[in-house]
DOMARDO-180611 format. One record per residue (C-alpha): residue number from 1; residue in one letter; x negated, y negated, z. Coordinates in nm, 3 decimals, always signed. Example, Ala and Ser with C-alpha at 12.3 -4.5 7.8 and 13.67 -1.06 7.14 Angstrom:
<nodes>
NODE  1  A  -1.230  +0.450  +0.780
NODE  2  S  -1.367  +0.106  +0.714
</nodes>
This chain:
<nodes>
NODE  1  X  -10.739  -11.153  +11.354
NODE  2  X  -10.723  -10.776  +11.343
NODE  3  X  -11.075  -10.655  +11.426
NODE  4  X  -10.996  -10.290  +11.355
NODE  5  X  -10.862  -10.373  +11.011
NODE  6  X  -11.161  -10.600  +10.940
NODE  7  X  -11.398  -10.317  +11.033
NODE  8  X  -11.210  -10.070  +10.812
NODE  9  X  -11.220  -10.315  +10.523
NODE  10  X  -11.598  -10.284  +10.524
NODE  11  X  -11.669  -10.106  +10.193
NODE  12  X  -11.891  -9.830  +10.337
NODE  13  X  -11.642  -9.744  +10.607
NODE  14  X  -11.331  -9.784  +10.393
NODE  15  X  -11.406  -9.509  +10.141
NODE  16  X  -11.444  -9.241  +10.409
NODE  17  X  -11.146  -9.374  +10.599
NODE  18  X  -10.918  -9.365  +10.294
NODE  19  X  -11.026  -9.013  +10.200
NODE  20  X  -10.948  -8.887  +10.550
NODE  21  X  -10.624  -9.084  +10.575
NODE  22  X  -10.490  -8.946  +10.246
NODE  23  X  -10.605  -8.593  +10.332
NODE  24  X  -10.418  -8.609  +10.661
NODE  25  X  -10.113  -8.773  +10.500
NODE  26  X  -10.096  -8.491  +10.245
NODE  27  X  -10.084  -8.221  +10.513
NODE  28  X  -9.896  -8.378  +10.800
NODE  29  X  -9.541  -8.280  +10.887
NODE  30  X  -9.485  -8.524  +11.174
NODE  31  X  -9.269  -8.804  +11.033
NODE  32  X  -9.373  -9.059  +11.297
NODE  33  X  -9.740  -9.013  +11.202
NODE  34  X  -9.650  -9.048  +10.834
NODE  35  X  -9.478  -9.378  +10.912
NODE  36  X  -9.784  -9.505  +11.101
NODE  37  X  -10.011  -9.404  +10.813
NODE  38  X  -9.777  -9.578  +10.568
NODE  39  X  -9.806  -9.897  +10.773
NODE  40  X  -10.185  -9.887  +10.748
NODE  41  X  -10.175  -9.818  +10.375
NODE  42  X  -9.915  -10.091  +10.323
NODE  43  X  -10.137  -10.339  +10.510
NODE  44  X  -10.429  -10.252  +10.283
NODE  45  X  -10.218  -10.275  +9.966
NODE  46  X  -10.068  -10.612  +10.054
NODE  47  X  -10.384  -10.781  +10.182
NODE  48  X  -10.465  -10.929  +9.844
NODE  49  X  -10.521  -10.821  +9.487
NODE  50  X  -10.893  -10.758  +9.525
NODE  51  X  -10.847  -10.546  +9.837
NODE  52  X  -10.580  -10.327  +9.678
NODE  53  X  -10.775  -10.287  +9.356
NODE  54  X  -11.110  -10.200  +9.518
NODE  55  X  -11.012  -10.009  +9.831
NODE  56  X  -10.912  -9.676  +9.673
NODE  57  X  -11.087  -9.439  +9.436
NODE  58  X  -10.873  -9.360  +9.133
NODE  59  X  -10.861  -8.990  +9.220
NODE  60  X  -10.736  -9.077  +9.570
NODE  61  X  -10.464  -9.294  +9.416
NODE  62  X  -10.358  -9.008  +9.190
NODE  63  X  -10.339  -8.767  +9.482
NODE  64  X  -10.141  -9.020  +9.683
NODE  65  X  -9.891  -9.062  +9.398
NODE  66  X  -9.858  -8.683  +9.378
NODE  67  X  -9.788  -8.667  +9.750
NODE  68  X  -9.541  -8.956  +9.739
NODE  69  X  -9.347  -8.795  +9.454
NODE  70  X  -9.333  -8.465  +9.641
NODE  71  X  -9.228  -8.629  +9.967
NODE  72  X  -8.965  -8.853  +9.806
NODE  73  X  -8.811  -8.550  +9.634
NODE  74  X  -8.812  -8.333  +9.947
NODE  75  X  -8.662  -8.579  +10.195
NODE  76  X  -8.319  -8.481  +10.320
NODE  77  X  -8.028  -8.722  +10.329
NODE  78  X  -8.050  -8.759  +10.708
NODE  79  X  -8.408  -8.890  +10.676
NODE  80  X  -8.329  -9.187  +10.455
NODE  81  X  -8.537  -9.425  +10.669
NODE  82  X  -8.858  -9.236  +10.590
NODE  83  X  -8.766  -9.244  +10.220
NODE  84  X  -8.731  -9.623  +10.252
NODE  85  X  -9.074  -9.642  +10.416
NODE  86  X  -9.230  -9.441  +10.133
NODE  87  X  -9.063  -9.661  +9.871
NODE  88  X  -9.190  -9.973  +10.046
NODE  89  X  -9.546  -9.837  +10.018
NODE  90  X  -9.495  -9.708  +9.665
NODE  91  X  -9.415  -10.053  +9.526
NODE  92  X  -9.750  -10.223  +9.605
NODE  93  X  -9.932  -9.897  +9.530
NODE  94  X  -9.800  -9.899  +9.175
NODE  95  X  -9.811  -10.276  +9.124
NODE  96  X  -10.146  -10.381  +9.274
NODE  97  X  -10.388  -10.090  +9.229
NODE  98  X  -10.571  -9.936  +8.937
NODE  99  X  -10.257  -9.730  +8.870
NODE  100  X  -10.119  -10.030  +8.683
NODE  101  X  -10.371  -9.961  +8.408
NODE  102  X  -10.373  -9.579  +8.413
NODE  103  X  -9.994  -9.528  +8.435
NODE  104  X  -10.047  -9.200  +8.617
NODE  105  X  -9.731  -8.981  +8.616
NODE  106  X  -9.522  -9.257  +8.466
NODE  107  X  -9.248  -9.028  +8.336
NODE  108  X  -9.216  -8.849  +8.672
NODE  109  X  -9.203  -9.177  +8.861
NODE  110  X  -8.941  -9.327  +8.630
NODE  111  X  -8.728  -9.011  +8.655
NODE  112  X  -8.755  -9.003  +9.035
NODE  113  X  -8.687  -9.374  +9.082
NODE  114  X  -8.397  -9.361  +8.839
NODE  115  X  -8.253  -9.070  +9.037
NODE  116  X  -8.299  -9.259  +9.367
NODE  117  X  -8.139  -9.573  +9.222
NODE  118  X  -7.801  -9.401  +9.199
NODE  119  X  -7.610  -9.383  +9.530
NODE  120  X  -7.427  -9.070  +9.415
NODE  121  X  -7.757  -8.881  +9.401
NODE  122  X  -7.871  -8.964  +9.754
NODE  123  X  -7.546  -8.981  +9.950
NODE  124  X  -7.311  -8.685  +9.965
NODE  125  X  -7.052  -8.854  +10.186
NODE  126  X  -6.793  -9.105  +10.071
NODE  127  X  -6.940  -9.369  +10.300
NODE  128  X  -7.251  -9.540  +10.166
NODE  129  X  -7.474  -9.633  +10.460
NODE  130  X  -7.709  -9.929  +10.482
NODE  131  X  -8.008  -9.694  +10.447
NODE  132  X  -7.874  -9.558  +10.118
NODE  133  X  -7.821  -9.909  +9.984
NODE  134  X  -8.178  -9.992  +10.083
NODE  135  X  -8.307  -9.684  +9.899
NODE  136  X  -8.121  -9.790  +9.585
NODE  137  X  -8.252  -10.147  +9.613
NODE  138  X  -8.614  -10.034  +9.667
NODE  139  X  -8.601  -9.784  +9.378
NODE  140  X  -8.460  -10.052  +9.148
NODE  141  X  -8.729  -10.295  +9.266
NODE  142  X  -8.999  -10.047  +9.164
NODE  143  X  -8.835  -9.989  +8.827
NODE  144  X  -8.775  -10.357  +8.762
NODE  145  X  -9.081  -10.526  +8.910
NODE  146  X  -9.359  -10.281  +8.825
NODE  147  X  -9.418  -10.376  +8.462
NODE  148  X  -9.554  -10.042  +8.346
NODE  149  X  -9.253  -9.855  +8.486
NODE  150  X  -8.997  -10.080  +8.322
NODE  151  X  -8.752  -9.850  +8.151
NODE  152  X  -8.518  -10.112  +8.013
NODE  153  X  -8.542  -10.186  +7.644
NODE  154  X  -8.590  -10.543  +7.532
NODE  155  X  -8.237  -10.561  +7.390
NODE  156  X  -8.095  -10.459  +7.731
NODE  157  X  -8.220  -10.780  +7.888
NODE  158  X  -7.974  -10.988  +7.695
NODE  159  X  -7.681  -10.759  +7.764
NODE  160  X  -7.622  -10.807  +8.136
NODE  161  X  -7.244  -10.759  +8.106
NODE  162  X  -7.264  -10.395  +8.005
NODE  163  X  -7.053  -10.140  +8.193
NODE  164  X  -7.366  -9.983  +8.350
NODE  165  X  -7.481  -10.324  +8.470
NODE  166  X  -7.150  -10.396  +8.639
NODE  167  X  -7.126  -10.051  +8.791
NODE  168  X  -7.477  -10.062  +8.941
NODE  169  X  -7.434  -10.411  +9.084
NODE  170  X  -7.108  -10.313  +9.250
NODE  171  X  -7.240  -9.992  +9.402
NODE  172  X  -7.573  -10.137  +9.519
</nodes>
């Protein structure tokens, strides 16, 4: 039993905590602190559907998405592990919160995740590292498993042998 988490889950405490956490996350430049904050947010988002849905104000979610988009775009190739951390948090954020009904910045998210799902866009060297493969897998997971982000047309589901399908499965 995590007593700190249980205390933070208290509704009156949680709203102030989340506001301060997201404010700090938006302004921080220390990657290790960002990772620790992501772990806390991930814990909240994966604690159950009610917790994820009720813990954040919609405006806070929108700001967090804005920050995540900015951070995911600005991460250099040598910081691929932090990009993976952000993508791991982004998935439950988009899937289990009120964002699933508002579809905030859908086009931007689809464009970013599509970009990140191509190894050629995130890896300038000929050697594809494990971290790059993880980035591709996590981006594709967001695109494929978050219903409101799904960018595949219905007719694409039956055509798994297309050239694009083969190319992406080989490179991922």
